[in-house]
Each structure stands twice: as structure tokens, then as C-alpha cells.
C-alpha positions as CSV (number, residue, x, y, z in Angstrom):
1,M,-13.5,-15.5,-30.7
2,D,-13.7,-19.0,-29.4
3,N,-12.2,-21.8,-31.4
4,K,-15.5,-23.6,-31.6
5,T,-17.1,-20.6,-33.0
6,I,-14.5,-20.2,-35.7
7,E,-14.6,-23.9,-36.5
8,K,-18.4,-23.6,-37.0
9,M,-17.8,-20.5,-39.2
10,I,-15.4,-22.5,-41.4
11,L,-17.9,-25.3,-41.7
12,L,-20.6,-22.8,-42.7
13,V,-18.3,-21.2,-45.3
14,W,-17.6,-24.6,-46.8
15,L,-21.3,-25.4,-47.0
16,F,-22.1,-22.0,-48.4
17,F,-19.5,-22.2,-51.2
18,T,-20.3,-25.8,-51.9
19,F,-24.0,-24.8,-52.4
20,R,-23.0,-21.8,-54.5
21,F,-20.6,-23.9,-56.6
22,I,-23.1,-26.7,-57.3
23,F,-26.2,-24.6,-58.0
24,I,-25.3,-21.1,-58.9
25,S,-21.9,-20.0,-60.2
26,H,-18.6,-21.9,-60.6
27,W,-16.5,-18.7,-60.5
28,E,-17.5,-17.8,-56.9
29,I,-15.5,-20.8,-55.7
30,L,-12.4,-18.7,-56.2
31,F,-13.3,-16.6,-53.2
32,L,-13.4,-19.7,-50.9
33,W,-9.6,-19.9,-50.3
34,P,-9.1,-16.3,-49.1
35,V,-12.0,-16.6,-46.7
36,L,-10.7,-19.9,-45.3
37,I,-7.2,-18.6,-45.0
38,F,-8.6,-15.6,-43.0
39,L,-10.6,-17.8,-40.7
40,D,-7.6,-20.1,-40.2
41,G,-5.5,-17.1,-39.3
42,L,-8.1,-16.3,-36.6
43,I,-7.7,-19.8,-35.1
44,Q,-3.9,-19.5,-35.1
45,Q,-4.1,-16.1,-33.3
46,N,-6.4,-17.6,-30.7
47,I,-4.1,-20.5,-30.1
48,T,-1.1,-18.3,-29.7
49,K,-3.0,-16.0,-27.3
50,Q,-4.1,-18.9,-25.2
51,K,-0.5,-20.2,-25.0
52,E,0.8,-16.7,-23.9
53,Q,-1.8,-16.0,-21.3
54,G,-1.0,-16.7,-17.7
55,D,0.1,-19.9,-16.1
56,N,0.6,-23.2,-17.9
57,N,-1.6,-24.8,-15.2
58,P,-5.1,-23.4,-15.7
59,R,-6.4,-25.5,-12.9
60,G,-4.3,-23.6,-10.4
61,I,-5.6,-20.1,-11.3
62,G,-7.8,-18.6,-8.6
63,I,-7.4,-21.4,-6.1
64,N,-6.3,-20.5,-2.6
65,P,-4.2,-22.9,-0.5
66,Q,-7.1,-24.2,1.4
67,E,-8.7,-25.4,-1.8
68,M,-5.4,-27.0,-2.8
69,T,-5.7,-29.5,0.0
70,K,-9.2,-30.4,-1.3
71,I,-7.7,-31.0,-4.7
72,Q,-5.0,-33.3,-3.4
73,E,-7.3,-35.5,-1.4
74,P,-8.8,-37.2,-4.5
75,Q,-5.3,-37.9,-5.7
76,K,-4.6,-39.9,-2.6
77,H,-7.8,-41.9,-3.2
78,T,-6.8,-42.7,-6.8
79,M,-3.4,-43.8,-5.6
80,D,-5.0,-46.2,-3.2
81,L,-7.3,-47.5,-6.0
82,D,-4.2,-48.0,-8.2
83,K,-2.5,-50.0,-5.5
84,L,-5.7,-52.1,-5.0
85,I,-6.0,-52.8,-8.7
86,T,-2.4,-53.9,-9.0
87,K,-2.8,-56.1,-5.9
88,L,-5.9,-57.8,-7.5
89,M,-4.1,-58.2,-10.8
90,N,-1.2,-59.9,-9.1
91,E,-3.6,-62.2,-7.3
92,E,-5.3,-63.2,-10.5
93,K,-1.9,-63.8,-12.2
94,R,-0.9,-66.1,-9.2
95,K,-4.2,-68.0,-9.5
96,A,-3.7,-68.4,-13.2
97,R,-0.2,-69.8,-12.7
98,K,-1.5,-72.3,-10.1
99,N,-4.1,-73.5,-12.6
100,I,-1.5,-73.9,-15.3
101,E,0.7,-75.9,-13.0
102,K,-2.2,-78.1,-12.0
103,K,-3.0,-78.8,-15.6
104,R,0.6,-79.7,-16.4
105,M,0.7,-82.1,-13.5
106,L,-2.5,-83.8,-14.6
107,E,-1.2,-84.3,-18.1
């Protein structure tokens, strides 16, 4: 089962037992904990199965080397953007320092 499905089941169990607790019988709330523990065990099993399966890099599964070059191209683009952003930030800092120096000279 998918983790989202199990999480929805846990939510529905909580709602069901809350409704039953408020409106019908107070003793049925005792069955809530075993059901929740069982559902939590399902989530833990899914998490361990996901960790054990295959490669740690799920992005790399099923990608041939030609597609790898396509994946690496956007990384170069982001590196260029990072350099441009740092350059612009440095220019703004330099301008701010000049403005501060001008204000000090005027005072």
C-alpha cells in the first residue's frame, strides 16, 4: 500500500472511533489502539521496503547515458544563474557602501 493511502486510513479510523465514542459507545474506543498500531506497522513496513529497494538515487533509474547529458545541461544553467546572482549582489553591496561613504562625508 502507498503511504498516502495508509495515512488516509489512519485519519478515517480516528474519525470513525471519535464518532463512535461521542455518539454511541464509550467502550469501543478500546479497539482504537490495536487498529492504529496495525496501520502504523504497515507504514513502517512500507518505509523499510522503500529504503531497501534499488538504488539510492531514484532519478537515475531507467535513464540511459544520452538522457544523462540532458539532465546535466540544466545544472550548468543554474550554476550560471548562481554566478549572476552573486555578481549582482556584490554590485548592490558596493553601491550601498558608496552611498554610506557619501553620507558620512556630507555629515
